[in-house]
C-alpha positions, -999 to +999 in steps of 0.1 A: -148-308+061-180-328+054-201-304+075-186-275+056-195-290+022-230-298+033-235-263+046-225-248+013-253-269-004-280-255+018-298-226+000-295-192+017-323-186+042-331-172+076-357-192+096-353-167+124-363-138+101-392-157+087-405-165+122-399-129+132-421-117+103-449-140+112-447-133+150-446-095+144-478-098+122-495-117+150-486-090+174-495-061+151-520-071+124-521-035+110-486-041+096-500-068+073-512-041+048-475-031+042-460-066+043-485-082+019-472-058-009-436-067-001-436-104+003-452-133-015-457-166+003-431-183-020-404-160-007-404-180+025-379-209+025-397-230+052-428-247+038-443-244+073-439-206+072-452-204+037-484-222+047-489-199+077-483-168+056-508-180+030-534-184+058-526-148+069-531-136+034-564-154+032-576-137+065-564-104+052-584-108+019-615-116+040-609-085+062-606-108+093-581-096+120-553-121+123-541-134+156-530-168+170-565-182+172-578-169+138-547-182+120-551-216+137-587-217+127-579-208+091-552-234+088-577-260+103-603-249+078-578-254+049-566-288+063-531-274+067-527-271+105-504-302+108-483-292+077-479-258+093-463-273+124-494-276+146-511-252+170-481-252+194-458-239+166-482-211+158-485-201+194-447-199+198-442-174+169-450-144+191-422-154+214-397-153+185-398-115+183-398-089+211-417-062+192-434-057+159-416-024+152-389-040+130-413-062+109-402-045+076-366-051+084-373-088+090-393-089+057-364-075+038-341-101+052-365-128+040-366-111+006-328-109+004-324-146+010-350-154-016-332-133-042-300-152-034-319-185-039-332-172-073-296-164-084-285-199-074-315-214-094-307-193-125-270-203-123-280-240-119-304-238-148-279-221-171-252-246-161-274-275-171-286-259-204-250-251-213-243-288-216-273-293-239-260-288-275-295-285-288-296-249-275-277-222-293-251-204-272-264-169-280-299-180-270-286-191-237-267-158-232-298-138-240-319-160-216-294-156-188-292-118-193-330-115-194-333-135-161-306-115-144-321-081-156-355-092-145-343-101-111-323-069-108-353-048-118-378-067-097-396-047-071-425-062-052-431-031-031-463-011-038-462+023-022-490+045-012-482+082-016-499+107+006-508+141-010-483+159+011-455+138-005-471+142-040-473+179-037-439+184-022-421+162-048-441+177-077-432+212-067-396+202-063-396+187-098-412+219-113-386+240-095-358+219-110-373+223-145-376+260-140-339+262-130-328+241-160-351+260-184-361+226-199-396+225-212-395+188-219-399+158-195-384+134-220-355+133-244-359+161-270-358+152-307-345+186-317-377+194-336-392+222-315-429+218-324-427+180-322-411+183-287-437+208-277-464+183-287-448+152-271-427+168-243-399+148-257-395+110-260-406+095-227-389+066-208-404+031-213-423+042-245-422+026-279-421+053-306-428+042-342-418+064-372-435+052-404-431+062-440-429+049-476-394+039-489-371+069-497-393+094-480-368+098-452-372+075-422-335+070-417-328+106-425-353+117-397-338+092-372-303+105-380-314+141-377-328+133-343-297+114-332-274+142-344-292+165-320-295+140-291-260+125-292-239+153-308-256+185-297-270+174-263-244+147-255-271+122-245-259+086-250-278+070-279-278+036-295-286+029-332-293-005-347-289-001-384-301-033-402-300-017-436-270+007-438-234+001-428-217+021-401-196+039-427-227+050-445-242+062-412-209+081-405-210+096-440-245+110-435-237+124-400-206+142-413-226+156-442-253+168-417-228+183-393-205+199-419-233+209-443-213+196-471-235+179-497-233+141-496-225+138-532-194+159-527-182+137-499-188+106-520-169+120-550-141+135-530-141+167-550-137+190-520-123+225-517-099+236-489-128+253-470-147+220-472-118+201-455-119+226-426-156+222-422-153+184-424-125+185-398-147+206-374-176+183-379-154+152-374-142+167-341-178+171-328-188+137-340-156+120-327-165+122-290-203+119-294-219+091-272-235+075-303-231+037-305-239+020-339-247-017-345-249-024-382-257-061-384-280-068-413-312-090-407-304-090-370-324-114-349-348-101-323-330-121-296-297-104-304-312-069-304-326-075-269-293-088-256-273-059-272-297-033-260-293-045-224-255-042-228-257-007-243-278+005-213-258-014-187-223-007-201-226+025-221-253+043-202-275+046-233-307+067-227-325+061-260-323+035-288-332+038-325-339+007-347-339+009-385-362-009-392-388-033-379-393-051-413-356-062-413-357-078-378-359-116-379-375-138-352-365-173-341-395-189-359-390-177-395-417-201-407-445-182-388-468-159-408-454-125-413-480-108-393-473-131-363-436-123-366-442-085-367-466-089-337-439-107-317-413-080-326-435-050-317-446-067-284-410-075-275-397-040-283-424-025-261-415-049-233-378-040-238-386-003-235-403-009-202-376-032-189-348-008-197-369+023-189-358+042-219-375+053-251-371+029-281-377+045-315-384+019-342-388+028-379-414+011-400-426+010-435-462+017-445-481+000-472-481+009-509-516+024-505-500+055-488-479+063-519-484+100-526-509+104-498-508+111-461-503+078-443-525+066-415-524+040-388-542+013-408-513+015-433-485+004-409-470-026-426-471-061-412-495-061-383-521-041-363-500-051-333-475-023-342-503+003-339-515-014-306-481-017-289-467+018-299-472+046-275-464+072-302-468+068-339-452+095-362-456+095-400-435+114-425-452+129-455-436+148-483-435+150-521-406+134-539-392+166-553-358+167-570-352+203-579-358+222-546-329+228-522-352+229-492-385+210-493-416+211-471-423+180-451-449+171-425-445+149-394-480+135-385-483+125-349-512+100-355-511+084-321-499+095-287-511+074-258-505+101-232-510+133-252-525+151-282-521+143-318-514+168-346-491+178-375-457+194-373-442+211-404-405+207-409-379+212-437-361+185-456-327+194-472-319+167-498-282+178-502-275+167-466-303+141-464-314+160-433-346+172-417-346+206-399-369+230-381-387+253-405-373+289-403-407+302-394-412+275-367 
């Protein structure tokens, strides 16, 4: 019983696999180029084996061929020969493995055991922190999720792609696109000319939509989400820090049914309106659109909830309305520092989840009545720096026209061209649409 308990406390490892990796490299040094991108020295459990592998990396970086003698010389030079088990231990490593052919298999065993140790370490740390009442529980939950997601997404393998692989896979991808008749590589917004310019919203990108108040940031986001989630059935998440979920539902039903929003609010509907409303409700009912409407939501909570939306709901794109209403943990920090933290975190989250994140942002008062520019993004130049795509909305505040002209200004696109896209704004439905002549 005592032996069983003691065994359970020994972290997962495989000394045999570690020795097999080192022995295989001594037999076939050419394999080092592949293994060095797969394994770091700290992935070895044995300190002896870590030190030997570090010596091998040192030789590799110096373009020196590794073998028993050169590794012993490197360890002696570093003063680590005895800590590595001595010359006899190094010499015995080649006897631990019959062939170098399976070196990658052995390396993956070492990697698997190291991941298990990481999981035990994370669990141990979170167990200890959970008893410390100075830490908020939601902070602990977010920290645990972040560590687990980071471990799950971690990939230390760097691959070299030959041109025969590149050409073959690229042609296959082009063929798939030709069959699907889809001109976009990302998630389409529903605005034809905008999607032509951007090829859709790309995974891992942070897209910022900026405008003055009441110009239509939320309306544009909802118009895009209506197309993405309701028309195209692509799972979409929406963080609304300003409007309630009922208000969001009200707008979406107005957009879908094409019943003016003021008629829905007043309740003065005709029989034909109820039929249109029922049809619109049917389409919206099963749409994969998930709304979180917590006001002044903290950045830490947005990150945690976004991970759950992706993991549990299969969400492919997230909208956040808007950056200025997100709060950070350090509310005493200057506003520009808080905005910089938010934009940097949202960009990192987009990369972590490998989905587009569309964040709405206000622009400064200087842009009132004029076309906004990048310098007018409110809060911090970090938003301009972190965003992959920046889209501004420009239109006149007209009251008496049923359909109004509006312009989407793609002021920044890290991986593409910039330009203007003309769209139509329909105030009755608070909706943006493609222009009829588009």
